[in-house]
Each structure stands twice: as C-alpha cells, then as structure tokens.
Residue frames relative to the residue before (quaternion, step in Angstrom):
aa qw qx qy qz dx dy dz
M 1.0000 0.0000 0.0000 0.0000 0.00 0.00 0.00
T 0.5734 0.5815 -0.3879 0.4274 3.57 1.16 -0.47
Q 0.4140 -0.6759 0.5609 0.2391 3.52 -1.06 0.90
T 0.3832 -0.7079 0.5615 0.1919 3.48 -1.45 0.30
P 0.0763 0.8583 -0.5040 0.0588 3.57 0.62 1.12
D 0.3717 -0.6412 0.5918 0.3169 3.58 -1.33 0.07
P 0.3106 -0.7904 0.4761 0.2284 3.72 -0.09 1.17
L 0.7029 0.4879 -0.3023 0.4201 3.59 0.92 -0.75
G 0.7587 0.3274 -0.2018 0.5259 3.56 1.14 -0.37
T 0.3299 0.7562 -0.5003 0.2627 3.63 1.15 0.53
R 0.4456 -0.7043 0.4846 0.2659 3.53 -0.88 1.05
G 0.8364 0.2027 -0.1557 0.4848 3.49 -1.12 0.81
A 0.5688 0.6415 -0.4069 0.3153 3.65 1.05 0.00
V 0.2509 -0.7440 0.6100 0.1064 3.63 -1.14 0.70
D 0.2975 -0.7143 0.6109 0.1675 3.58 -0.88 1.03
L 0.2989 -0.7959 0.4938 0.1825 3.66 -0.31 1.07
S 0.6259 0.5320 -0.3418 0.4565 3.51 1.19 -0.53
K 0.7726 0.3740 -0.1742 0.4827 3.70 1.11 -0.41
A 0.5400 0.6718 -0.3721 0.3444 3.50 1.23 -0.65
A 0.4059 -0.7371 0.4656 0.2741 3.64 -0.77 0.96
G 0.7942 -0.2444 0.2108 0.5149 3.57 0.91 -0.64
P 0.7528 -0.3456 0.2626 0.4948 3.56 -1.20 -0.11
G 0.7697 0.3220 -0.2791 0.4753 3.50 -1.08 0.95
A 0.5691 0.5625 -0.3994 0.4474 3.58 1.22 -0.17
G 0.7946 0.3301 -0.2230 0.4581 3.51 -1.18 0.49
T 0.1914 0.7908 -0.5642 0.1405 3.63 1.04 0.67
P 0.4608 -0.7027 0.4636 0.2812 3.57 -0.87 0.99
T 0.2997 -0.7471 0.5733 0.1529 3.44 -1.32 0.67
G 0.6499 0.4790 -0.2979 0.5093 3.58 1.37 -0.10
P 0.7272 -0.4340 0.3112 0.4312 3.53 -1.33 -0.05
S 0.4403 -0.7072 0.4875 0.2615 3.61 -1.02 0.61
G 0.4521 -0.6784 0.4762 0.3295 3.52 1.04 -0.43
A 0.4697 0.6644 -0.4682 0.3445 3.60 1.19 0.18
A 0.6989 -0.4969 0.3512 0.3760 3.47 -1.34 0.45
A 0.5232 -0.6123 0.4623 0.3711 3.67 -0.92 0.73
P 0.6303 -0.5088 0.4095 0.4196 3.70 -1.20 0.60
G 0.8277 0.2430 -0.1806 0.4725 3.49 -1.01 0.85
A 0.5628 0.5982 -0.3849 0.4211 3.62 1.18 -0.21
A 0.3890 -0.7059 0.5398 0.2428 3.61 -0.96 0.73
A 0.3137 -0.7438 0.5626 0.1784 3.55 -0.59 1.19
P 0.5421 -0.6240 0.4693 0.3107 3.63 -1.06 0.85
A 0.4761 -0.6386 0.4929 0.3502 3.58 -1.03 0.63
I 0.3467 -0.7121 0.5826 0.1823 3.57 -1.08 0.91
P 0.3230 -0.7770 0.4904 0.2269 3.71 -0.35 1.08
P 0.5945 -0.5672 0.4315 0.3723 3.57 -1.13 0.71
G 0.7640 0.3698 -0.2424 0.4698 3.60 -1.01 0.74
L 0.6028 0.6066 -0.3671 0.3660 3.54 1.16 -0.50
V 0.7659 0.2815 -0.1170 0.5661 3.55 1.10 -0.85
V 0.0737 -0.8074 0.5844 0.0335 3.57 -0.77 0.96
E 0.3137 -0.7458 0.5573 0.1864 3.61 -0.81 0.92
V 0.2629 -0.8073 0.5123 0.1291 3.59 -0.34 1.25
T 0.0632 -0.7473 0.6612 0.0208 3.55 -1.11 0.90
P 0.6817 -0.4345 0.3739 0.4547 3.58 -1.34 0.15
E 0.7085 0.5080 -0.2834 0.3996 3.54 0.92 -0.86
N 0.7781 0.2944 -0.1852 0.5231 3.64 1.12 -0.70
L 0.3215 0.7841 -0.4925 0.1985 3.55 1.16 0.15
Q 0.6959 0.4532 -0.3001 0.4693 3.64 0.69 -1.03
Q 0.6550 0.4883 -0.3454 0.4618 3.62 0.88 -0.75
A 0.6676 0.4930 -0.3242 0.4541 3.60 0.90 -0.68
L 0.6338 0.4975 -0.3462 0.4806 3.63 0.99 -0.60
T 0.5892 0.5888 -0.3709 0.4106 3.61 1.13 -0.76
R 0.6082 0.5926 -0.3610 0.3855 3.57 1.03 -0.82
T 0.6769 0.5099 -0.3178 0.4252 3.67 1.15 -0.61
V 0.4160 0.6621 -0.5038 0.3671 3.59 1.15 0.33
Q 0.7650 0.3188 -0.1704 0.5330 3.60 1.06 -0.80
V 0.7770 0.2703 -0.0942 0.5607 3.59 1.07 -0.77
A 0.4631 -0.6536 0.5115 0.3109 3.65 -0.78 0.82
G 0.1794 -0.8175 0.5438 0.0614 3.63 -0.99 0.72
L 0.2304 -0.7117 0.6502 0.1330 3.48 -1.27 0.59
L 0.0827 -0.7977 0.5937 0.0660 3.61 -0.69 0.97
V 0.0516 -0.8064 0.5883 0.0309 3.63 -0.67 0.92
L 0.1893 -0.7853 0.5859 0.0639 3.52 -0.64 1.28
W 0.0453 0.8001 -0.5891 0.1036 3.59 -0.75 1.07
S 0.3106 -0.7363 0.5716 0.1863 3.62 -1.34 -0.03
S 0.3664 -0.7316 0.5332 0.2149 3.49 -0.89 1.02
G 0.5579 0.5902 -0.3848 0.4386 3.49 1.30 -0.20
H 0.7415 0.2271 -0.1386 0.6160 3.55 1.44 -0.28
P 0.2656 -0.8504 0.4297 0.1469 3.49 0.55 1.37
Q 0.6203 0.5782 -0.3609 0.3882 3.64 1.06 -0.74
T 0.5892 0.5774 -0.3886 0.4104 3.60 1.17 -0.37
R 0.5778 0.5979 -0.4028 0.3826 3.60 1.19 -0.34
D 0.4641 0.7043 -0.4254 0.3280 3.51 1.28 -0.44
L 0.6463 0.5460 -0.3057 0.4367 3.50 1.00 -0.90
V 0.6028 0.5417 -0.3660 0.4573 3.61 1.04 -0.51
D 0.6738 0.4948 -0.3095 0.4533 3.49 0.93 -0.75
T 0.6176 0.5195 -0.3431 0.4807 3.61 1.11 -0.64
V 0.6989 0.4654 -0.3153 0.4422 3.51 0.74 -0.97
A 0.6214 0.5320 -0.3524 0.4545 3.68 1.03 -0.77
R 0.6560 0.5267 -0.3397 0.4204 3.62 0.95 -0.75
V 0.6227 0.5287 -0.2969 0.4945 3.50 1.15 -0.83
A 0.6969 0.5067 -0.2934 0.4142 3.50 0.83 -1.01
A 0.6020 0.6011 -0.3244 0.4136 3.47 1.24 -0.71
R 0.6751 0.4884 -0.2813 0.4760 3.55 1.27 -0.44
Q 0.6221 0.5979 -0.3378 0.3761 3.58 1.27 -0.01
D 0.4820 -0.7132 0.4113 0.2998 3.53 1.22 0.39
G 0.7323 -0.4586 0.2474 0.4384 3.55 0.98 0.81
R 0.4720 0.7049 -0.4216 0.3201 3.51 1.27 -0.01
V 0.7987 0.1571 -0.1230 0.5677 3.62 1.14 -0.23
I 0.2594 -0.7459 0.5952 0.1486 3.57 -1.08 0.77
V 0.2998 -0.7412 0.5739 0.1770 3.62 -1.14 0.61
L 0.0891 -0.7529 0.6512 0.0327 3.52 -0.96 0.96
T 0.1083 -0.7949 0.5966 0.0222 3.60 -0.87 1.05
A 0.0700 -0.8054 0.5885 -0.0029 3.51 -0.96 0.85
D 0.2329 -0.7681 0.5830 0.1262 3.58 -0.71 1.15
L 0.2890 -0.8033 0.5019 0.1388 3.61 -0.25 1.22
T 0.6634 0.4640 -0.3392 0.4791 3.63 1.06 -0.45
G 0.6982 0.4907 -0.2884 0.4342 3.53 0.90 -0.87
H 0.7688 0.2062 -0.1273 0.5918 3.58 1.36 -0.39
P 0.2702 -0.8204 0.4856 0.1350 3.57 0.14 1.26
E 0.5614 0.6020 -0.3666 0.4336 3.53 1.24 -0.57
L 0.6669 0.4860 -0.2957 0.4813 3.50 0.98 -0.93
L 0.5995 0.5433 -0.3856 0.4436 3.66 1.00 -0.66
Q 0.6924 0.4944 -0.2996 0.4317 3.58 0.90 -0.79
I 0.6403 0.5172 -0.3149 0.4726 3.48 1.26 -0.63
F 0.7806 0.3655 -0.1860 0.4717 3.55 0.83 -1.08
S 0.4734 0.6723 -0.4659 0.3269 3.72 1.02 -0.28
P 0.6708 0.4646 -0.3243 0.4785 3.72 0.71 -0.85
V 0.6113 0.5309 -0.3588 0.4643 3.69 0.99 -0.74
L 0.6648 0.5127 -0.2915 0.4584 3.56 0.85 -0.99
Q 0.6535 0.5180 -0.3054 0.4598 3.62 0.91 -0.95
Q 0.6708 0.5383 -0.2628 0.4373 3.48 0.93 -0.96
A 0.7501 0.4143 -0.2020 0.4743 3.50 1.03 -0.99
F 0.8479 0.1753 -0.0533 0.4975 3.50 0.89 -0.95
G 0.5934 -0.6184 0.3333 0.3929 3.64 1.36 0.11
Q 0.8002 0.0144 -0.0332 0.5986 3.55 1.22 -0.20
A 0.6029 -0.5667 0.4400 0.3489 3.51 -1.36 0.44
T 0.1288 0.8299 -0.5168 0.1663 3.57 0.50 1.32
V 0.0432 0.7743 -0.6304 -0.0344 3.54 -0.99 0.71
P 0.5363 -0.1659 -0.8250 -0.0647 1.57 -2.23 1.05
A 0.0577 -0.7655 0.6389 0.0497 3.39 -1.29 0.35
T 0.2249 -0.7957 0.5543 0.0951 3.61 -1.16 0.74
F 0.1321 -0.7783 0.6131 0.0284 3.57 -1.01 0.94
G 0.3319 -0.6621 0.6029 0.2964 3.50 -1.23 0.21
L 0.1608 -0.8089 0.5513 0.1259 3.53 -1.07 0.46
L 0.0103 -0.8005 0.5969 -0.0529 3.57 -0.56 1.14
Q 0.8101 -0.0836 0.0350 0.5792 3.63 -0.54 1.15
G 0.7165 -0.4891 0.2455 0.4326 3.66 0.93 0.89
Q 0.6032 0.5500 -0.3703 0.4433 3.58 1.25 -0.01
P 0.3722 -0.7443 0.5031 0.2331 3.71 -0.78 0.94
V 0.1335 -0.7570 0.6386 0.0357 3.48 -1.13 0.88
P 0.4022 -0.7459 0.4677 0.2511 3.61 -0.38 1.18
L 0.1058 -0.7675 0.6274 0.0788 3.61 -0.97 0.86
F 0.7595 -0.3201 0.2188 0.5223 3.66 0.41 -0.93
P 0.3381 -0.6785 0.5943 0.2687 3.56 -1.30 0.44
G 0.7428 0.4352 -0.2828 0.4230 3.56 -1.36 0.11
L 0.6747 -0.4557 0.3899 0.4302 3.51 -1.44 -0.17
A 0.0478 -0.7549 0.6535 0.0298 3.54 -1.37 0.41
D 0.4353 -0.6758 0.5270 0.2756 3.49 -1.34 0.52
D 0.7480 -0.4162 0.2613 0.4461 3.48 -1.32 0.13
A 0.6694 0.5123 -0.3235 0.4299 3.61 0.95 -0.85
Q 0.6229 0.5148 -0.3339 0.4853 3.57 0.98 -0.78
V 0.6921 0.4610 -0.3215 0.4530 3.63 0.74 -0.85
T 0.6065 0.5779 -0.3322 0.4334 3.57 1.00 -0.84
Q 0.6683 0.5002 -0.2844 0.4716 3.59 0.96 -0.95
A 0.6574 0.4933 -0.3178 0.4727 3.56 1.02 -0.82
V 0.6653 0.4924 -0.3053 0.4709 3.63 0.94 -0.76
E 0.6075 0.5092 -0.3802 0.4765 3.62 0.93 -0.60
Q 0.6913 0.4687 -0.3224 0.4455 3.69 0.80 -0.79
L 0.5923 0.5625 -0.3379 0.4675 3.56 1.22 -0.69
L 0.6939 0.4730 -0.2894 0.4594 3.61 0.84 -0.93
Q 0.5952 0.5439 -0.3734 0.4588 3.55 1.06 -0.59
A 0.6609 0.4983 -0.2871 0.4823 3.61 1.00 -0.89
A 0.6079 0.5488 -0.3522 0.4530 3.57 1.05 -0.79
V 0.6616 0.4965 -0.3254 0.4582 3.58 0.80 -0.97
Q 0.6505 0.5320 -0.3281 0.4315 3.62 0.83 -0.86
N 0.7326 0.3931 -0.2170 0.5116 3.58 1.19 -0.69
G 0.5717 -0.6259 0.3724 0.3778 3.63 1.26 0.43
I 0.5367 0.6153 -0.4310 0.3841 3.66 1.09 0.36
T 0.1424 0.8392 -0.4881 0.1928 3.49 0.10 1.40
G 0.4157 0.7163 -0.4819 0.2861 3.56 1.17 0.28
R 0.3074 -0.7323 0.5837 0.1688 3.54 -1.42 0.17
V 0.4691 -0.6314 0.5329 0.3119 3.51 -1.17 0.60
D 0.4353 -0.6764 0.5259 0.2763 3.57 -0.99 0.84
L 0.0515 -0.8240 0.5639 0.0183 3.61 -0.31 1.20
G 0.5991 -0.5695 0.3622 0.4307 3.61 1.22 0.23
P 0.6786 -0.5059 0.3443 0.4062 3.58 -1.22 0.37
V 0.2927 -0.7296 0.5979 0.1568 3.48 -1.18 0.80
E 0.4524 -0.7258 0.4457 0.2642 3.58 -0.55 1.28
G 0.8372 0.1593 -0.1279 0.5074 3.52 -0.75 1.00
G 0.5582 0.6287 -0.3793 0.3863 3.61 1.32 -0.20
P 0.6147 -0.5428 0.4407 0.3652 3.60 -1.34 0.41
D 0.3323 -0.7427 0.5547 0.1739 3.56 -1.17 0.72
E 0.3687 0.7710 -0.4536 0.2525 3.57 1.27 0.29
D 0.7207 0.4166 -0.2530 0.4929 3.52 1.10 -0.56
A 0.3241 0.7555 -0.5182 0.2359 3.63 1.19 0.23
V 0.4627 -0.6898 0.4993 0.2464 3.54 -1.11 0.88
P 0.4889 -0.6298 0.4980 0.3409 3.70 -0.76 0.82
P 0.6109 -0.6020 0.3731 0.3537 3.56 -1.06 0.87
L 0.6833 0.4824 -0.3040 0.4560 3.62 0.82 -0.81
H 0.6146 0.5099 -0.3452 0.4930 3.62 1.15 -0.56
Q 0.6499 0.5053 -0.3172 0.4708 3.54 0.98 -0.75
A 0.6118 0.5209 -0.3560 0.4770 3.58 1.05 -0.80
A 0.6323 0.5222 -0.3394 0.4608 3.71 0.98 -0.74
Y 0.6549 0.4913 -0.3398 0.4629 3.60 0.84 -0.99
D 0.6824 0.4993 -0.3189 0.4282 3.62 0.76 -0.89
A 0.6223 0.5498 -0.3210 0.4554 3.49 1.11 -0.74
I 0.6464 0.5324 -0.2947 0.4602 3.55 1.04 -0.90
E 0.6439 0.5479 -0.3033 0.4396 3.51 1.01 -0.99
R 0.7209 0.4060 -0.2274 0.5136 3.62 1.03 -0.77
G 0.5593 -0.6631 0.3575 0.3460 3.57 1.22 0.05
D 0.5446 0.6281 -0.3915 0.3944 3.51 1.36 0.25
L 0.1709 -0.8469 0.5016 0.0446 3.51 0.26 1.31
A 0.5716 0.5818 -0.3683 0.4463 3.61 1.17 -0.55
A 0.7187 0.4537 -0.2533 0.4620 3.47 0.86 -0.96
A 0.5881 0.5582 -0.3358 0.4793 3.55 1.20 -0.50
T 0.6273 0.5063 -0.3221 0.4964 3.52 1.14 -0.82
A 0.6512 0.5388 -0.3243 0.4248 3.58 0.82 -0.92
A 0.6561 0.5259 -0.2881 0.4582 3.50 0.96 -0.97
Y 0.6913 0.4766 -0.2761 0.4676 3.56 0.83 -0.87
E 0.6356 0.5147 -0.3169 0.4803 3.55 1.07 -0.77
Q 0.6419 0.5019 -0.3227 0.4816 3.59 1.01 -0.70
A 0.6331 0.5103 -0.3499 0.4652 3.60 1.00 -0.74
L 0.6595 0.4998 -0.3067 0.4702 3.61 1.00 -0.76
A 0.6492 0.5173 -0.3239 0.4540 3.57 1.02 -0.60
E 0.6780 0.4601 -0.2802 0.5002 3.45 1.13 -0.55
D 0.7858 0.0201 -0.0138 0.6180 3.55 1.15 -0.57
P 0.2653 -0.8062 0.5116 0.1335 3.57 -0.01 1.36
K 0.6848 0.4812 -0.2916 0.4631 3.61 1.16 -0.38
D 0.3994 0.6950 -0.4800 0.3566 3.67 1.31 0.29
E 0.1430 -0.8401 0.5171 0.0806 3.61 -0.03 1.17
D 0.5729 0.5482 -0.3926 0.4659 3.55 1.23 -0.43
A 0.6650 0.4713 -0.3364 0.4716 3.64 0.98 -0.65
R 0.5963 0.5442 -0.3707 0.4591 3.59 1.03 -0.61
L 0.6900 0.4602 -0.2938 0.4752 3.57 0.79 -0.92
G 0.6344 0.5116 -0.3469 0.4642 3.62 0.95 -0.81
L 0.6389 0.5449 -0.3213 0.4378 3.62 0.89 -0.87
A 0.6926 0.4909 -0.2826 0.4466 3.55 0.89 -0.95
Q 0.6244 0.5356 -0.3147 0.4735 3.53 1.21 -0.69
V 0.6942 0.4782 -0.2952 0.4498 3.51 0.90 -0.84
R 0.6169 0.5033 -0.3380 0.5018 3.57 1.11 -0.57
L 0.5764 0.5318 -0.3922 0.4808 3.63 1.04 -0.43
M 0.6815 0.5050 -0.3047 0.4332 3.55 0.82 -0.94
E 0.6260 0.5369 -0.3267 0.4617 3.53 1.11 -0.75
R 0.6717 0.5064 -0.3113 0.4421 3.55 0.98 -0.94
T 0.7449 0.4138 -0.2220 0.4739 3.61 1.01 -0.81
S 0.4289 0.7048 -0.4807 0.2970 3.64 1.13 -0.16
G 0.8663 0.1504 -0.1003 0.4656 3.49 -0.89 1.00
V 0.4865 0.6718 -0.4351 0.3502 3.62 1.33 0.07
D 0.3617 -0.6891 0.5777 0.2462 3.68 -1.00 0.79
L 0.3577 -0.7514 0.5070 0.2243 3.56 -0.49 1.15
A 0.6472 0.5255 -0.3364 0.4380 3.63 0.83 -0.72
A 0.6716 0.5041 -0.2742 0.4687 3.53 0.92 -0.99
A 0.6346 0.5390 -0.3160 0.4548 3.62 1.10 -0.89
R 0.6949 0.4648 -0.2903 0.4657 3.54 0.89 -0.95
A 0.6153 0.5656 -0.3299 0.4390 3.57 1.07 -0.64
A 0.6310 0.5059 -0.3115 0.4988 3.58 1.14 -0.93
A 0.6708 0.5324 -0.3026 0.4184 3.58 0.78 -0.89
A 0.6652 0.5111 -0.2564 0.4801 3.47 1.10 -0.99
A 0.6546 0.5328 -0.3224 0.4286 3.55 0.99 -0.72
D 0.7939 0.0671 -0.0258 0.6038 3.54 1.07 -0.67
P 0.2284 -0.8188 0.5118 0.1242 3.65 0.03 1.23
T 0.6781 0.4716 -0.3216 0.4630 3.56 1.19 -0.31
D 0.4797 0.6400 -0.4573 0.3889 3.62 1.22 0.07
V 0.2981 -0.8008 0.4982 0.1471 3.52 -0.31 1.34
G 0.6134 0.5564 -0.3332 0.4507 3.60 1.08 -0.66
A 0.6816 0.4792 -0.2966 0.4668 3.56 0.90 -0.96
A 0.6865 0.5041 -0.3065 0.4251 3.50 1.05 -0.77
I 0.6182 0.5346 -0.3431 0.4630 3.51 1.26 -0.56
V 0.5658 0.5638 -0.3741 0.4712 3.64 1.10 -0.62
V 0.7354 0.4118 -0.2679 0.4668 3.60 0.69 -1.08
A 0.6031 0.5183 -0.3928 0.4619 3.69 0.97 -0.44
D 0.6167 0.5429 -0.3514 0.4489 3.58 1.01 -0.73
L 0.6766 0.5067 -0.2674 0.4625 3.51 0.95 -1.06
D 0.6431 0.5150 -0.3188 0.4687 3.55 1.05 -0.74
V 0.6385 0.4924 -0.3385 0.4850 3.60 0.92 -0.68
L 0.6769 0.4999 -0.3042 0.4466 3.55 0.90 -0.86
G 0.7190 0.4046 -0.2592 0.5021 3.53 1.20 -0.50
G 0.6136 -0.5906 0.3358 0.4025 3.60 1.21 0.25
H 0.5804 0.5595 -0.4163 0.4204 3.63 1.19 0.17
V 0.0436 -0.8698 0.4913 0.0154 3.46 0.79 1.20
E 0.6595 0.5150 -0.3230 0.4421 3.65 0.77 -0.96
D 0.6353 0.5044 -0.3525 0.4667 3.69 0.89 -0.77
A 0.6436 0.5397 -0.3200 0.4383 3.59 0.92 -0.73
F 0.6635 0.5012 -0.2858 0.4762 3.53 0.98 -0.96
S 0.6918 0.4940 -0.2858 0.4425 3.51 0.80 -0.99
R 0.6268 0.5377 -0.3577 0.4359 3.56 1.07 -0.59
L 0.7147 0.4322 -0.2572 0.4860 3.52 0.97 -0.88
V 0.5994 0.5518 -0.3705 0.4461 3.65 1.05 -0.47
D 0.6244 0.5273 -0.3096 0.4861 3.49 1.13 -0.83
L 0.6497 0.4994 -0.3248 0.4723 3.63 0.99 -0.60
V 0.6114 0.5058 -0.3436 0.5023 3.60 1.08 -0.76
R 0.6600 0.5314 -0.3080 0.4326 3.62 0.91 -0.69
T 0.7943 0.3501 -0.1335 0.4782 3.54 0.98 -1.02
T 0.6870 0.4480 -0.2951 0.4901 3.71 1.11 -0.33
T 0.2564 -0.7435 0.5932 0.1720 3.47 -1.43 0.08
D 0.8382 0.2856 -0.1704 0.4323 3.55 -1.45 0.10
D 0.8317 -0.0540 0.0563 0.5497 3.60 -0.94 -0.95
D 0.6255 0.5535 -0.3575 0.4178 3.68 0.74 -0.92
R 0.6860 0.5009 -0.2786 0.4482 3.53 0.85 -1.09
D 0.6925 0.4918 -0.2821 0.4462 3.48 0.89 -1.03
R 0.6178 0.5573 -0.3239 0.4504 3.61 1.10 -0.69
A 0.6457 0.5063 -0.2920 0.4914 3.56 1.05 -0.92
R 0.6486 0.5283 -0.3122 0.4503 3.61 0.97 -0.93
T 0.6931 0.5113 -0.2753 0.4271 3.45 0.82 -1.09
H 0.6586 0.5058 -0.3021 0.4682 3.49 1.04 -0.87
L 0.6511 0.5072 -0.3427 0.4488 3.58 0.90 -0.87
I 0.6512 0.5060 -0.3475 0.4463 3.61 0.91 -0.64
E 0.6037 0.5475 -0.3390 0.4699 3.60 1.21 -0.60
L 0.6562 0.5120 -0.3035 0.4638 3.50 1.12 -0.80
F 0.5537 0.5781 -0.3951 0.4507 3.56 1.22 -0.57
S 0.6438 0.5334 -0.3151 0.4491 3.56 1.04 -0.89
V 0.6626 0.5441 -0.3153 0.4068 3.51 0.98 -0.82
V 0.6730 0.5031 -0.2369 0.4877 3.51 1.18 -0.88
G 0.4911 -0.6478 0.4395 0.3821 3.57 1.08 -0.86
N 0.4457 -0.7396 0.4326 0.2591 3.61 -0.57 1.04
D 0.6537 0.5179 -0.3295 0.4425 3.60 1.20 -0.32
D 0.5162 0.6726 -0.3919 0.3572 3.51 1.34 -0.16
E 0.4792 -0.6829 0.4293 0.3459 3.70 -0.75 0.87
R 0.6271 0.5391 -0.3716 0.4220 3.60 0.94 -0.53
V 0.5725 0.5417 -0.3666 0.4944 3.60 1.22 -0.46
R 0.6462 0.5218 -0.3295 0.4490 3.55 0.84 -1.00
R 0.6772 0.4480 -0.2960 0.5031 3.68 0.87 -0.90
G 0.6273 0.5456 -0.3466 0.4344 3.61 0.94 -0.63
R 0.6421 0.5135 -0.3062 0.4798 3.59 1.04 -0.86
T 0.6401 0.5157 -0.3355 0.4602 3.58 0.98 -0.83
A 0.6617 0.5062 -0.3010 0.4641 3.58 0.99 -0.88
L 0.5916 0.5581 -0.3248 0.4827 3.60 1.10 -0.81
M 0.7113 0.4476 -0.2997 0.4516 3.56 0.62 -1.01
S 0.6000 0.5544 -0.3436 0.4633 3.64 1.07 -0.68
A 0.7052 0.4803 -0.2567 0.4541 3.57 0.96 -0.94
L 0.6520 0.5036 -0.3030 0.4790 3.53 1.22 -0.53
F 0.8229 0.2145 -0.0823 0.5197 3.53 0.91 -0.81
C-alpha cells in the first residue's frame, strides 16, 4: 500500500528542517483545490479532527475502529493546508469509513518532535505536507507533498482494503442523511462503545460490548469489538522496545511473548504474532503451552475468524498441537 515517492522532488513539499520561515517552499505543482466555479462537497461535522498534543492519543485511539488519514502540514507555509482540503473532500465521499486527522507541525512544536522521526523514516526528511494512513493507531506512509483528488482517492481505496483485512470496519457517525436508508445505522450499544473509545474510556467500551453480547450472543461485530478493546487495554502504556528486549532475552518466556504478540497485532503485524505463539505451542509443555494456545485463540478473535491469516494460523496451530 505504501507509495514510492521521491522525497527530494515532491511537488509543493516544504522541508521543515531547512525552511527559513513563512512563505518559503512555495509549491510549483497543483494544490488539489477544486477547479474555479466547481462546488466543493460539504464536509460533514466530525469527519476532520484537528490534532493537538493534548488530544493526540485520543485521536489515534479512534482509528482502532475506523480507518484514519493523518495529514501533516505547517501553518508557517499556508499552501500546505491545501492537501487537508483535498483529503477531506475525498474522505467525505467514503460514507464515514475513514476519519481525517490533521496536525499543524509549526503551530504545535511538540507534534513536530513526535512526527519528525516518523517523516524521516518514511520519506527521508521532515517534509510537509505528508499523508499517512492510520490503522489501529499505527501510521502507514502514503505519500509526501501535494496530490490531486485522483491520487488521494487511489491511496484511500488501498487503505480501506487494508483496514478490512485487519478487521477495521467501523464508521464515523456523520449524522442522519436526509432521505437516505437507515439500514446501516449503528446499534445503540455499538455506538456507545465507539463513543467510549473516542474519549479513551476503554472500561465503558468493554461494558457496552459485553451488554451487546449478553443481549445477542450471535453479535459477531460486538465479539470482534470486545476482543479489540481488550487488546487495547492489555497494551496500554506498554514500552514496545522493552517488551521486545524481554522476549528476545528469553524466547521461552510465554508472558513476554504474549505481550509482543499483542503489540504486533495492534501494529498490523498479524502473521508475526501468530507465528511467535505457534512456535511456543510447539516448543513448550503443560501450563505454558496451554497459555500460549489460549492467547493465540484470543488473538484469532481480535483479527476476525473470516480473515485468511486466521485460517492459516488455525492450521498452523493444529499442526503444532498434533
């Protein structure tokens, strides 16, 4: 899904590490703005979220249930804001399947410190504007610089395909559509869970999903949502580097392996997580083996039983057990 841009030749891009000040880096390419006289589509309330250091974690949490687009720009270079408008227009056509997060790296120096390493790793320098996909809070590089509607639409389609593969199929509540069908309305308890996730209240989200399952044990969406929220609870505040170091220090430590497997699933590295626990099932015995097996089955629920990676994981688990 990642594009293959040339960071040094990206149209409309500004290198924040070198730009002298406002007005530098004026773009030479198209801005992606609507053509003169064209009516811009209305952007529904709630579709675009302005990220600040204070709401960053809460904003990223929303992408556990709904695919996200993160647009990094600079108020010191107003032309970079054009990309936000382009992305918002494309997102408005996705029926709530994607939410847009925007971050002004000049207006919020703390965000520049956070995202500069991400930009460097993805595109070779701290260049804005830049667009990432967000799946379960994890950034997926899409493209640096400005882009037109067609290019953004292609990137969004690829992102949504990856989101479905990872069981991320929620929608942003964009309010009622006049004259539109109500068949896609979110059940009240599911909406309560979404709202709780958005405000960072994972306990309330768990309670909502549990109530939904109590009322309808066949509610697979609630079962999947509950498994994902429990994964978020388990990984909240975990230091990724420390967790990987602990697992590497003792490959037989089931607890350490489980923590890393959880983080891998949360980061989209589903097959790595499954392989790690299958290997433990194959090489351990008694309680350790059963603990690894039980947790692997729980992670199958997080990803979704219809996912092809889960089918392959179940086959590998059966082989390891017998």
